[in-house]
C-alpha positions in Angstrom: -100.7 -67.9 149.5 -97.0 -68.1 149.6 -95.3 -71.1 148.2 -92.3 -70.2 150.6 -94.9 -70.7 154.1 -96.0 -74.5 151.7 -92.4 -75.6 152.5 -92.6 -75.2 156.0 -95.3 -77.6 156.5 -95.5 -80.7 157.1 -95.8 -84.1 154.8 -98.5 -87.2 155.2 -98.5 -90.1 153.2 -101.8 -90.2 151.0 -103.2 -92.7 149.2 -104.1 -90.4 146.4 -104.8 -93.4 144.0 -107.2 -95.8 145.3 -107.7 -96.4 148.6 -107.2 -100.9 147.8 -104.0 -100.0 146.3 -101.3 -99.3 148.6 -99.6 -96.9 146.8 -98.8 -93.2 148.6 -97.7 -90.3 148.0 -96.0 -87.6 150.4 -98.4 -84.7 150.0 -97.8 -80.8 151.9 -100.3 -81.2 155.0 -102.4 -78.0 154.1 -104.6 -78.5 157.3 -101.8 -78.3 159.7 -102.1 -74.4 160.9 -99.4 -72.7 162.9 -100.4 -70.6 166.2 -98.6 -67.3 166.2 -96.6 -67.0 169.7 -99.8 -65.6 172.1 -97.6 -62.9 173.4 -97.9 -61.1 170.2 -101.6 -62.0 169.2 -102.7 -60.5 172.9 -100.5 -57.2 172.3 -102.7 -54.6 170.8 -100.0 -52.2 170.5 -98.0 -54.6 168.0 -101.1 -54.0 165.1 -102.0 -51.6 162.4 -105.1 -51.1 161.7 -105.7 -51.4 158.0 -108.6 -50.9 155.6 -108.6 -53.3 152.4 -109.6 -51.1 149.2 -111.5 -52.2 146.6 -109.4 -55.2 144.7 -107.3 -55.5 147.0 -106.1 -58.8 147.1 -104.1 -60.5 150.1 -101.0 -60.5 148.1 -101.5 -57.0 147.2 -101.8 -56.0 151.0 -98.4 -58.4 152.0 -96.4 -57.3 149.3 -97.3 -53.1 149.9 -97.1 -53.3 153.5 -94.2 -56.3 154.1 -92.2 -56.1 150.6 -93.0 -59.7 150.1 -96.2 -61.6 149.1 -94.5 -64.8 151.1 -95.8 -62.7 154.5 -100.2 -63.2 152.7 -100.3 -66.0 155.1 -99.2 -63.9 158.2 -102.4 -61.1 157.1 -104.7 -64.7 157.5 -103.2 -65.4 160.7 -102.9 -62.3 162.4 -106.6 -62.0 161.4 -107.9 -65.4 161.9 -108.9 -66.0 158.4 -109.0 -70.0 157.7 -110.7 -69.5 154.3 -109.6 -66.5 152.3 -112.6 -67.0 149.6 -115.3 -66.2 152.5 -113.5 -63.8 155.0 -111.7 -61.5 152.5 -113.8 -58.7 151.8 -114.9 -59.3 147.7 -115.1 -56.6 145.7 -117.8 -55.1 143.8 -118.4 -57.1 140.6 -117.6 -60.2 143.2 -120.3 -58.9 145.5 -122.7 -58.9 142.8 -122.5 -62.1 141.9 -122.8 -63.7 145.6 -126.0 -61.1 146.4 -127.9 -62.7 143.1 -126.5 -66.5 144.0 -128.0 -66.4 147.6 -131.1 -63.9 146.9 -132.2 -64.4 143.2 -131.3 -60.6 142.1 -129.9 -57.5 143.3 -133.3 -56.2 143.3 -135.0 -59.1 145.2 -132.3 -58.5 147.7 -132.7 -54.6 148.4 -136.4 -55.3 148.3 -136.7 -58.3 151.5 -136.0 -57.1 155.1 -133.0 -59.2 156.5 -133.8 -57.4 159.9 -135.0 -54.6 162.1 -132.8 -52.1 164.3 -133.6 -49.7 166.9 -130.9 -46.6 166.6 -129.7 -46.5 170.3 -126.9 -43.8 169.2 -126.1 -42.1 166.5 -122.5 -41.4 165.3 -120.5 -38.6 166.4 -116.7 -38.0 165.6 -115.9 -39.4 168.9 -118.6 -42.5 168.8 -119.6 -44.7 166.3 -123.3 -45.3 166.2 -125.1 -48.2 168.4 -128.3 -50.1 167.3 -129.8 -53.0 169.0 -131.9 -55.6 166.4 -135.4 -55.8 167.2 -137.8 -58.0 166.4 -140.1 -57.3 163.1 -143.4 -58.2 165.3 -142.1 -55.4 168.1 -140.9 -53.2 164.8 -144.8 -52.9 163.9 -146.3 -52.8 167.1 -148.1 -49.5 168.2 -145.9 -50.0 171.5 -142.6 -49.4 169.4 -144.3 -46.8 166.9 -145.3 -44.6 170.7 -141.8 -45.5 172.1 -139.5 -45.2 169.2 -139.4 -42.2 167.4 -139.2 -43.1 163.5 -136.2 -41.6 162.9 -134.7 -43.6 165.6 -136.0 -47.2 164.0 -135.2 -48.6 160.6 -135.7 -52.0 158.4 -132.2 -53.2 157.1 -132.4 -55.4 153.9 -130.8 -58.5 152.8 -128.4 -56.4 150.4 -127.7 -53.4 153.3 -127.0 -56.3 155.7 -124.5 -58.1 153.6 -122.9 -54.5 152.3 -122.4 -53.9 155.9 -121.1 -57.5 156.3 -118.6 -57.2 153.5 -117.4 -53.6 154.8 -116.5 -55.0 157.9 -114.2 -57.4 156.4 -112.1 -54.7 155.0 -111.5 -53.6 158.2 -108.2 -55.9 159.5 -104.9 -55.7 161.6 -101.3 -56.0 160.5 -98.8 -57.2 162.3 -95.8 -54.6 163.0 -93.5 -55.6 160.4 -90.6 -55.6 163.2 -92.3 -59.1 164.4 -92.5 -60.3 161.1 -89.5 -62.5 161.1 -89.8 -63.9 164.5 -93.5 -65.1 163.6 -92.0 -66.5 160.5 -89.1 -68.6 162.6 -91.8 -69.4 164.9 -93.6 -71.1 162.2 -89.9 -72.7 160.6 -89.3 -74.4 164.1 -93.0 -75.5 164.8 -92.9 -77.6 161.7 -89.4 -79.0 161.5 
């Protein structure tokens, strides 16, 4: 995140030494969050859809799109990202480490079921796939076997679930660069 953004934030007196000693230091209050003007957030025409590629960090997106890394925080605000470590897509190596930490191994994540789905509509060139989650009990009943054709139901592994979640994080919106300076000025005034 850009250091220029932090210069806009208010400071707070904080006792960094010992709660019994009344010796404080001025620190930047990073817990304060700016609210981008609601009219900008509500206007879908001001956004450009963007797909975050492998190894593309927020500062790289900011530099490539806005020409400066100081606007990284606008990407976070425009996409309601509070914690970029968990809300930004992981690259392949980070994703594999995440899977191993959470499920013990990649193989375990691939062979254990997260949930079951019924495919209500397959994807077409004009419409995405539409599925509903169904319970394991129903998935395995004879009624489900009779009603739901085999090609319209599926088991989703923990690995596939997490991969879908990570890939969904790749779909972000970038605020049109015409409005970035306005938002930056609003933040400066809000924290003044």
